[in-house]
C-alpha positions as CSV (number, residue, x, y, z in Angstrom):
1,M,-36.1,-83.2,-114.6
2,T,-39.7,-83.1,-113.3
3,A,-41.6,-79.6,-113.4
4,L,-41.6,-79.3,-109.7
5,E,-37.8,-79.9,-109.7
6,S,-37.4,-77.3,-112.4
7,L,-39.4,-74.7,-110.6
8,R,-37.6,-75.6,-107.2
9,R,-34.3,-75.0,-108.9
10,K,-35.5,-71.6,-110.4
11,M,-36.7,-70.4,-106.8
12,N,-33.5,-71.6,-105.2
13,E,-31.7,-69.2,-107.9
14,N,-33.9,-66.4,-107.8
15,G,-36.0,-66.5,-104.7
16,T,-39.6,-65.1,-105.5
17,L,-41.0,-65.7,-108.8
18,R,-44.1,-63.9,-110.5
19,S,-46.6,-66.3,-112.0
20,L,-45.5,-65.1,-115.6
21,E,-42.2,-66.7,-114.9
22,I,-43.7,-69.7,-113.5
23,K,-45.8,-70.0,-116.7
24,A,-42.8,-69.5,-118.8
25,L,-41.3,-72.7,-117.3
26,G,-44.4,-74.5,-118.9
27,I,-46.0,-75.0,-115.6
28,H,-50.0,-74.9,-116.0
29,T,-52.0,-72.7,-113.5
30,E,-53.8,-76.1,-112.3
31,Q,-50.8,-77.5,-111.4
32,L,-49.4,-74.6,-109.6
33,R,-52.7,-74.5,-107.4
34,R,-52.0,-78.3,-106.5
35,W,-48.7,-77.5,-105.4
36,L,-49.9,-74.7,-103.5
37,S,-52.6,-76.8,-101.9
38,D,-50.0,-79.5,-101.1
39,G,-47.7,-76.8,-99.4
40,K,-44.8,-77.4,-101.9
41,I,-44.7,-73.9,-102.7
42,Q,-46.0,-70.8,-101.1
43,R,-48.1,-67.7,-102.3
44,V,-46.2,-64.6,-100.9
45,S,-48.9,-62.4,-102.5
46,R,-51.0,-62.0,-105.6
47,G,-49.0,-63.3,-108.4
48,L,-45.8,-63.9,-106.5
49,Y,-44.5,-67.5,-105.1
50,H,-41.5,-68.9,-103.2
51,L,-40.5,-72.1,-101.6
52,P,-41.9,-72.7,-98.2
53,Q,-38.6,-72.4,-96.1
54,T,-37.7,-69.2,-97.9
55,D,-37.2,-66.5,-95.2
56,L,-37.7,-62.9,-96.9
57,G,-36.6,-61.4,-93.6
58,E,-36.4,-57.5,-92.9
59,H,-36.4,-56.6,-96.6
60,R,-39.6,-58.8,-97.4
61,S,-41.8,-55.7,-98.7
62,L,-38.6,-54.4,-101.0
63,I,-38.4,-57.9,-102.6
64,E,-42.1,-58.4,-103.3
65,I,-42.4,-54.9,-104.8
66,C,-39.0,-55.2,-107.0
67,T,-40.2,-58.6,-108.2
68,A,-43.7,-57.9,-109.0
69,T,-43.1,-54.4,-110.6
70,P,-40.8,-54.2,-113.5
71,N,-38.6,-51.0,-113.3
72,A,-39.3,-50.5,-109.4
73,V,-36.3,-49.0,-107.6
74,V,-36.2,-48.7,-104.0
75,C,-35.7,-44.9,-103.1
76,L,-35.9,-42.0,-100.5
77,L,-36.5,-43.4,-96.8
78,S,-36.9,-47.1,-97.8
79,A,-33.1,-46.6,-99.7
80,L,-32.0,-45.0,-96.6
81,R,-33.1,-47.6,-94.3
82,F,-31.9,-50.2,-96.6
83,H,-28.4,-48.5,-96.6
84,G,-28.3,-48.7,-92.7
85,V,-28.3,-44.7,-92.6
86,T,-31.2,-43.9,-90.4
87,T,-32.8,-45.2,-87.4
88,Q,-36.0,-44.3,-88.7
89,N,-38.2,-47.4,-89.6
90,P,-40.4,-45.7,-92.6
91,S,-44.2,-47.2,-92.5
92,A,-44.3,-46.7,-96.3
93,T,-42.3,-48.4,-99.0
94,W,-41.1,-45.7,-101.2
95,I,-40.2,-46.6,-104.9
96,A,-39.3,-44.8,-108.1
97,L,-41.1,-45.5,-111.7
98,P,-40.6,-44.2,-114.9
99,K,-43.0,-41.4,-115.8
100,G,-46.0,-43.1,-117.8
101,Q,-45.8,-46.3,-115.8
102,R,-48.8,-47.2,-113.8
103,S,-48.2,-47.4,-110.2
104,P,-48.8,-50.8,-108.5
105,R,-52.0,-51.4,-106.2
106,R,-51.2,-53.0,-103.0
107,N,-53.8,-53.2,-100.3
108,D,-51.5,-55.1,-97.9
109,L,-48.7,-52.3,-98.0
110,D,-48.5,-48.6,-97.8
111,L,-46.7,-47.8,-101.0
112,R,-45.5,-44.5,-102.0
113,V,-44.4,-44.0,-105.7
114,I,-42.3,-41.2,-107.3
115,H,-42.3,-41.0,-111.1
116,L,-39.1,-39.9,-112.6
117,S,-38.2,-39.0,-116.3
118,S,-36.4,-42.1,-117.8
119,E,-32.8,-40.4,-117.6
120,H,-33.5,-39.7,-114.0
121,H,-34.8,-43.0,-113.2
122,S,-32.0,-44.8,-114.4
123,T,-29.1,-43.0,-112.7
124,E,-27.2,-44.5,-109.8
125,I,-29.2,-47.8,-109.5
126,E,-27.5,-50.7,-107.6
127,T,-28.6,-54.2,-107.9
128,H,-28.7,-56.5,-104.5
129,K,-29.2,-60.1,-104.4
130,L,-30.8,-61.1,-101.1
131,D,-32.3,-64.3,-99.6
132,G,-35.6,-64.5,-101.4
133,G,-35.1,-62.1,-104.3
134,T,-33.3,-59.4,-105.9
135,I,-33.9,-55.5,-105.4
136,S,-33.0,-52.5,-107.4
137,V,-32.0,-49.5,-105.1
138,Y,-30.5,-46.1,-105.6
139,S,-27.1,-45.7,-104.4
140,L,-26.4,-44.0,-100.9
141,E,-25.0,-40.6,-102.6
142,R,-28.2,-40.8,-105.0
143,T,-30.5,-41.5,-101.9
144,L,-29.3,-38.5,-100.1
145,V,-29.7,-36.1,-103.0
146,D,-33.2,-37.4,-103.7
147,C,-34.0,-36.9,-100.0
148,F,-32.8,-33.3,-100.6
149,R,-34.9,-32.9,-104.0
150,F,-38.0,-34.5,-102.7
151,R,-37.5,-32.5,-99.2
152,N,-41.1,-31.2,-99.3
153,A,-42.3,-35.2,-99.2
154,V,-40.0,-36.4,-96.7
155,G,-38.8,-33.3,-94.7
156,L,-35.6,-31.4,-95.0
157,D,-34.5,-32.8,-91.5
158,V,-34.3,-36.2,-93.2
159,F,-31.8,-35.0,-95.6
160,L,-29.8,-33.0,-92.9
161,D,-29.8,-36.0,-90.4
162,A,-28.7,-38.4,-92.9
163,M,-25.8,-36.3,-94.1
164,K,-24.7,-35.9,-90.6
165,E,-24.6,-39.5,-90.0
166,C,-22.7,-40.2,-93.2
167,L,-20.0,-37.7,-93.4
168,P,-18.2,-38.5,-90.1
169,T,-18.0,-42.2,-91.0
170,R,-16.7,-41.3,-94.5
171,R,-19.4,-43.5,-96.2
172,V,-20.0,-40.7,-98.6
173,S,-17.9,-37.6,-99.8
174,M,-19.0,-34.2,-100.6
175,D,-17.5,-34.3,-104.2
176,R,-19.4,-37.4,-105.1
177,I,-22.9,-36.1,-103.8
178,Y,-22.1,-32.9,-105.7
179,T,-21.4,-34.7,-109.0
180,V,-24.5,-36.8,-108.5
181,A,-26.6,-33.6,-107.6
182,T,-25.3,-32.1,-110.8
183,S,-26.3,-35.3,-113.0
184,L,-29.7,-34.7,-111.7
185,R,-29.8,-31.0,-112.0
186,A,-29.9,-30.2,-108.2
187,A,-26.4,-28.8,-107.8
188,S,-27.3,-25.1,-107.5
189,S,-30.0,-25.8,-104.8
190,I,-28.0,-28.2,-102.9
191,R,-24.7,-26.4,-102.7
192,P,-25.6,-24.0,-99.9
193,Y,-26.7,-26.9,-97.7
194,L,-23.4,-28.9,-98.6
195,E,-21.3,-26.0,-97.7
196,A,-23.0,-25.5,-94.3
197,L,-22.4,-28.9,-93.2
C-alpha cells in the first residue's frame, strides 16, 4: 500500500486529520505539500486536512475545533443546536476545556471557551461520528443544566425556552435533569426553576 493510499484510507475512516496524525503515518511535510498542490488532499484550516470530496456539512466548525483541540467538548448554545433543541443559530462556536488548558486561537471562527474543573469537564460527554470527523458534545440533559449554570453568559431565557421545548416532547425528564444538576452541584439553585416548569 502506498503512502497516499494509506492516508486516504485513514481519512476515509476518521474524516479530518491533524498534521500530527499524518506525520505519524510516516508522511513527510514536503510530500503533504505536493499532494495539496496536486489536489489529492485539501487543507480545511491550519493543521487540518481531509479528502477533496469530503463534505463537512452543517457541523463543519464543530468537527474542525474538536479535531484540532484535544479535550474540546461542544457545549451550551452549540450543543443545543447540535441536539436540535433550539431554532437559534448561534454565531459563536461554544466549547468546554479543562481548567489549565490553553484556549485555541482561531481567526476564522468566533470561538467561546469555558474552562471547567476536570471532574465537571468529563461529566455526560457523548461522542458522535459524523461525515468528516468525530465530535464530543455534552448530553442534552447536561446542556440544559449548563445553560442554567451559565445563564449570565447565555441568558436565562435560553434555558427556559429550551426546557419548554424539551419537556412536552419527553426528550428529557425532570428526574434526569435534577440528577445531572446534582452531579454538577447546581441542584439547589435549579430546583425552583424546575418546579415552576
